C-alpha positions as CSV (number, residue, x, y, z in Angstrom):
1,X,-18.2,18.5,29.6
2,X,-18.7,20.6,32.7
3,X,-16.7,23.5,31.2
4,X,-18.8,23.4,28.0
5,X,-22.0,23.5,30.1
6,X,-20.8,26.5,32.2
7,X,-19.8,28.3,29.0
8,X,-23.2,27.7,27.4
9,X,-25.1,28.8,30.5
10,X,-23.3,32.1,30.6
11,X,-25.2,33.1,27.4
12,X,-28.4,33.1,29.4
13,X,-29.7,35.3,32.3
14,X,-30.6,32.5,34.7
15,X,-32.7,32.8,37.9
16,X,-31.4,31.8,41.3
17,X,-33.4,28.6,41.3
18,X,-32.0,27.7,37.8
19,X,-28.4,28.3,38.9
20,X,-28.6,26.4,42.2
21,X,-29.3,23.0,40.5
22,X,-29.9,19.6,42.0
23,X,-27.4,17.1,43.4
24,X,-28.2,13.3,43.0
25,X,-26.8,10.4,45.0
26,X,-25.7,7.0,43.7
27,X,-28.7,5.3,45.3
28,X,-31.0,7.6,43.3
29,X,-30.0,6.0,40.0
30,X,-29.1,2.5,41.2
31,X,-32.2,0.8,39.8
32,X,-31.8,2.5,36.4
33,X,-28.1,1.5,36.2
34,X,-29.0,-2.1,37.0
35,X,-31.7,-2.0,34.2
36,X,-29.0,-0.8,31.7
37,X,-26.4,-3.3,32.7
38,X,-26.4,-6.2,30.2
39,X,-27.9,-4.1,27.4
40,X,-26.2,-3.2,24.1
41,X,-25.8,0.2,22.5
42,X,-25.7,0.6,18.8
43,X,-24.5,3.6,16.8
44,X,-25.2,4.1,13.1
45,X,-22.0,5.5,11.7
46,X,-23.2,7.8,9.0
47,X,-24.6,11.3,8.2
48,X,-28.1,10.0,7.4
49,X,-30.4,10.1,10.4
50,X,-32.1,6.7,10.8
51,X,-35.8,6.4,11.5
52,X,-36.6,4.7,14.8
53,X,-39.3,2.4,13.4
54,X,-37.0,1.4,10.6
55,X,-34.2,0.5,13.1
56,X,-36.6,-1.5,15.3
57,X,-37.9,-3.5,12.3
58,X,-34.4,-4.1,10.9
59,X,-32.8,-5.3,14.1
60,X,-35.7,-7.6,15.0
61,X,-35.5,-9.1,11.5
62,X,-31.7,-9.6,11.1
63,X,-31.3,-10.8,14.7
64,X,-34.0,-13.5,14.4
65,X,-36.7,-11.8,16.4
66,X,-35.3,-12.0,19.9
67,X,-37.9,-12.5,22.5
68,X,-39.2,-9.3,24.1
69,X,-36.4,-7.2,22.5
70,X,-36.7,-3.6,23.8
71,X,-35.3,-0.8,21.6
72,X,-34.9,2.7,22.9
73,X,-33.6,5.7,21.0
74,X,-31.2,7.6,23.2
75,X,-29.9,10.1,20.7
76,X,-29.5,10.8,16.9
77,X,-28.5,7.4,15.4
78,X,-27.8,6.0,18.9
79,X,-30.0,3.2,20.2
80,X,-30.2,0.9,23.2
81,X,-31.1,-2.8,22.9
82,X,-32.2,-4.9,25.9
83,X,-32.6,-8.6,25.7
84,X,-34.5,-11.1,27.7
85,X,-32.0,-14.0,27.0
86,X,-28.3,-13.7,27.5
87,X,-27.6,-16.1,24.6
88,X,-29.4,-13.9,22.1
89,X,-27.5,-10.9,23.4
90,X,-24.1,-12.6,23.0
91,X,-25.0,-13.8,19.5
92,X,-25.7,-10.2,18.4
93,X,-22.6,-8.8,20.1
94,X,-20.3,-11.4,18.4
95,X,-22.1,-11.1,15.0
96,X,-22.1,-8.6,12.2
97,X,-21.6,-6.7,10.1
98,X,-25.0,-5.0,10.5
99,X,-25.7,-2.8,7.4
100,X,-28.8,-0.6,7.5
101,X,-29.5,1.5,4.4
102,X,-25.8,1.5,3.4
103,X,-24.7,2.6,6.9
104,X,-23.0,0.5,9.5
105,X,-24.7,-0.2,12.8
106,X,-21.9,-0.8,15.3
107,X,-22.9,-2.7,18.5
108,X,-21.1,-2.4,21.8
109,X,-21.8,-3.4,25.5
110,X,-23.4,-0.6,27.5
111,X,-21.2,1.6,29.8
112,X,-22.3,4.8,31.5
113,X,-21.7,7.8,29.2
114,X,-19.8,6.0,26.5
115,X,-22.6,6.4,23.9
116,X,-21.6,10.0,23.4
117,X,-18.0,9.1,22.4
118,X,-17.8,8.3,18.8
119,X,-14.3,6.7,19.3
120,X,-16.0,3.8,21.1
121,X,-17.7,2.8,17.9
122,X,-14.9,3.2,15.4
123,X,-14.3,-0.5,14.7
124,X,-16.8,-2.8,12.8
125,X,-16.4,-6.2,11.3
126,X,-16.6,-6.3,7.5
127,X,-16.2,-9.1,4.9
128,X,-13.2,-8.2,2.7
129,X,-12.2,-10.0,-0.5
130,X,-8.5,-10.4,-1.3
131,X,-7.8,-10.3,-5.1
132,X,-4.7,-10.9,-7.2
133,X,-3.2,-13.4,-4.8
134,X,-1.6,-16.3,-6.7
135,X,-3.7,-19.5,-6.2
136,X,-0.9,-21.5,-4.6
137,X,-0.5,-18.7,-2.0
138,X,-4.1,-19.0,-0.8
139,X,-4.3,-20.4,2.8
140,X,-5.8,-19.7,6.1
141,X,-2.4,-18.7,7.5
142,X,-1.8,-16.3,4.6
143,X,-5.3,-14.8,5.1
144,X,-4.6,-14.1,8.8
145,X,-1.2,-12.5,8.0
146,X,-2.6,-10.3,5.2
147,X,-5.5,-9.3,7.5
148,X,-3.0,-7.8,10.0
149,X,-3.3,-4.6,8.1
150,X,-6.7,-4.4,9.8
151,X,-7.4,-4.6,13.6
152,X,-8.5,-8.2,13.9
153,X,-9.2,-11.2,11.7
154,X,-12.2,-13.2,12.9
155,X,-12.5,-15.7,10.0
156,X,-10.9,-16.7,6.7
157,X,-12.7,-18.3,3.8
158,X,-11.1,-19.8,0.7
159,X,-13.8,-20.5,-1.9
160,X,-13.4,-23.9,-3.6
161,X,-13.5,-22.3,-7.1
162,X,-13.4,-19.0,-9.0
163,X,-16.4,-17.3,-10.6
164,X,-16.4,-15.3,-13.8
165,X,-14.1,-12.7,-12.3
166,X,-11.5,-15.2,-11.0
167,X,-10.6,-16.9,-7.8
168,X,-10.1,-15.0,-4.5
169,X,-10.2,-15.5,-0.8
170,X,-11.9,-13.4,1.8
171,X,-11.6,-12.5,5.5
172,X,-13.9,-11.2,8.2
173,X,-11.9,-8.4,9.9
174,X,-12.5,-5.4,12.0
175,X,-12.2,-2.2,10.0
176,X,-11.4,1.3,11.4
177,X,-14.4,3.4,10.4
178,X,-12.6,6.7,11.3
179,X,-9.7,6.1,8.9
180,X,-9.7,5.7,5.1
181,X,-10.5,2.3,3.8
182,X,-7.4,0.2,3.0
183,X,-7.2,-0.3,-0.8
184,X,-4.6,-3.2,-0.7
185,X,-1.1,-4.1,0.2
186,X,2.0,-5.8,-1.2
187,X,2.6,-9.4,-0.4
188,X,6.0,-11.0,-0.7
189,X,7.0,-14.7,-0.9
190,X,10.8,-15.4,-1.3
191,X,11.8,-12.9,-4.1
192,X,8.4,-12.5,-5.7
193,X,6.2,-9.5,-4.8
194,X,2.6,-9.0,-5.8
195,X,0.0,-6.3,-5.1
196,X,-3.3,-7.6,-3.7
197,X,-6.4,-5.5,-3.6
198,X,-9.2,-5.4,-1.1
199,X,-12.9,-5.4,-2.1
200,X,-15.5,-4.8,0.5
201,X,-18.7,-6.9,0.6
202,X,-22.0,-5.0,1.2
203,X,-19.8,-2.0,1.5
204,X,-21.5,1.0,3.3
205,X,-21.5,4.5,1.8
206,X,-18.0,5.9,1.8
207,X,-16.3,9.0,0.4
208,X,-14.4,8.8,-2.9
209,X,-12.3,11.8,-1.8
210,X,-11.0,10.7,1.6
211,X,-12.0,7.0,1.7
212,X,-13.8,7.3,5.1
213,X,-17.1,5.4,5.7
214,X,-20.1,7.4,6.7
215,X,-20.4,10.3,4.3
216,X,-20.3,11.1,0.5
217,X,-18.2,13.3,-1.6
218,X,-20.4,16.4,-1.2
219,X,-20.3,16.2,2.6
220,X,-16.5,15.6,2.7
221,X,-14.5,18.2,4.7
222,X,-11.2,17.3,3.1
223,X,-9.7,20.2,1.4
224,X,-8.3,19.1,-2.0
225,X,-5.2,20.8,-3.2
226,X,-5.1,20.1,-6.9
227,X,-1.4,21.0,-7.2
228,X,-0.4,18.5,-4.6
229,X,-2.8,15.7,-5.0
230,X,-2.3,12.8,-7.4
231,X,-4.1,12.9,-10.8
232,X,-5.6,9.4,-10.2
233,X,-8.7,9.0,-8.1
234,X,-7.6,7.7,-4.8
235,X,-10.8,5.8,-3.9
236,X,-13.7,4.7,-6.0
237,X,-16.4,2.1,-6.8
238,X,-13.8,-0.5,-7.7
239,X,-13.4,-1.1,-4.0
240,X,-16.9,-2.6,-3.7
241,X,-17.2,-6.3,-4.2
242,X,-19.0,-7.2,-7.4
243,X,-17.8,-4.1,-9.2
244,X,-15.9,-5.0,-12.4
245,X,-14.1,-1.7,-12.8
246,X,-10.3,-1.9,-12.6
247,X,-8.6,0.3,-10.0
248,X,-6.0,2.8,-11.2
249,X,-3.3,0.7,-9.4
250,X,-4.2,-2.4,-11.4
251,X,-4.3,-0.5,-14.6
252,X,-0.9,0.9,-13.8
253,X,0.5,-2.5,-13.1
254,X,-0.9,-3.8,-16.4
255,X,2.4,-3.1,-18.2
256,X,4.6,-4.7,-15.6
257,X,5.3,-8.3,-15.8
258,X,7.1,-10.7,-13.4
259,X,9.6,-12.7,-15.4
260,X,11.3,-16.0,-14.4
261,X,14.1,-17.5,-16.5
262,X,14.6,-21.3,-16.5
263,X,17.7,-22.7,-18.2
264,X,17.2,-25.7,-20.4
265,X,20.4,-26.2,-22.3
266,X,23.9,-24.6,-22.4
267,X,26.5,-24.1,-25.0
268,X,29.8,-22.3,-25.2
269,X,28.4,-19.0,-26.6
270,X,24.7,-19.1,-25.8
271,X,22.1,-20.3,-23.4
272,X,18.5,-21.4,-24.4
273,X,15.9,-20.3,-21.8
274,X,12.2,-20.7,-21.3
275,X,10.7,-17.5,-19.8
276,X,7.5,-17.7,-17.8
277,X,5.8,-14.3,-17.9
278,X,3.0,-13.5,-15.4
279,X,1.1,-10.3,-15.3
280,X,0.8,-8.7,-11.9
281,X,-2.9,-8.1,-12.6
282,X,-3.7,-11.6,-13.7
283,X,-3.1,-15.1,-12.4
284,X,-2.7,-16.6,-15.9
285,X,0.7,-17.3,-17.5
286,X,2.1,-17.5,-20.9
287,X,5.5,-18.9,-22.1
288,X,8.0,-17.2,-24.3
289,X,11.0,-19.0,-25.7
290,X,14.2,-17.2,-26.7
291,X,17.9,-17.4,-27.3
292,X,20.4,-15.4,-25.2
293,X,23.6,-14.9,-27.2
294,X,26.8,-14.2,-25.5
295,X,25.1,-13.0,-22.4
296,X,23.5,-10.1,-24.3
297,X,19.9,-9.3,-25.1
298,X,17.5,-12.1,-26.0
299,X,16.2,-12.6,-29.5
300,X,13.0,-14.6,-29.2
301,X,9.7,-15.5,-30.7
302,X,6.2,-14.8,-29.4
303,X,3.9,-17.5,-28.3
304,X,0.2,-16.7,-28.1
305,X,-1.5,-17.7,-24.9
306,X,-5.0,-17.7,-23.4
307,X,-4.8,-14.0,-22.6
308,X,-3.2,-12.7,-25.7
309,X,0.4,-12.0,-26.8
310,X,3.2,-10.2,-25.1
311,X,6.0,-8.5,-27.1
312,X,8.9,-7.4,-25.0
313,X,10.1,-4.1,-26.2
314,X,11.7,-2.9,-23.0
315,X,15.0,-3.8,-21.5
316,X,15.5,-6.7,-19.3
317,X,16.3,-6.1,-15.6
318,X,17.6,-9.5,-14.4
319,X,14.9,-11.7,-12.9
320,X,12.7,-8.9,-11.8
321,X,10.4,-6.6,-13.8
322,X,10.3,-6.3,-17.5
323,X,8.3,-3.3,-18.8
324,X,6.9,-4.2,-22.1
325,X,4.0,-3.4,-24.5
326,X,1.0,-5.7,-24.6
327,X,-1.1,-6.7,-27.5
328,X,-4.3,-8.8,-27.2
329,X,-7.1,-9.2,-24.7
330,X,-5.6,-8.5,-21.3
């Protein structure tokens, strides 16, 4: 910081009095430091500059109108909050997320000079929905493990039933605001692997090019190389909770089915099997019966289920993935 200051001052023709400067002692600022200790500092992580009056009203409202709350603007989108009661201060510090005009207000304990370092505000709690996880895999332990892709899991909630979009679970985890939002991950149990997707509740503004919270596409500094980038959009509105749009990943998985074969009867030349076929993008199942003759390809019949019909036109790869063609309402 000192080098930057010296470099900036060289651009001006300063007088002797201006160059000499003033030296302060610790006791000169002791009372001010004591006044700041115990306060909180909040930084709004976004390009839009927040109005001070709007911030003061918002924080009083969402924090339950703490008694004699003092709000001070100490820089663009940086504010100091001083509380009369320690309990109210701790409740705010442990709470969140705090979303103001689609931007995240990150709260931290005060430390001298740290308000200028954006890295100190890079983590914020957000509620994240976990989709496409089989119902019998949903547990608090599973939520904590899946949440390890984030910094810290504070809470896991398993809703008692599904809505019109299906059943899911959600976690409260700390998200890195300086890195692209995580779209999902693979989860494996024994030999079965599924892709789960993350949807963010009350999701702040984020860029559909780089996936980072705080700016939009037009303000993105990421240079897109059309020859090297994927054709599919890497980020989009499907990452917001409540949005019914399918992600490109789920659309791509629509033709891949997990197949399990269960032997019922056995003869000298053929084996009758029941094949349970489950789409990776759906928790629903259908059954398909067939005859495997001489260990070769199966000749079977279609059985219509709740989500349509599946006709297997691909080749079978053991007990793994069958790539087929779908008909019906998936």
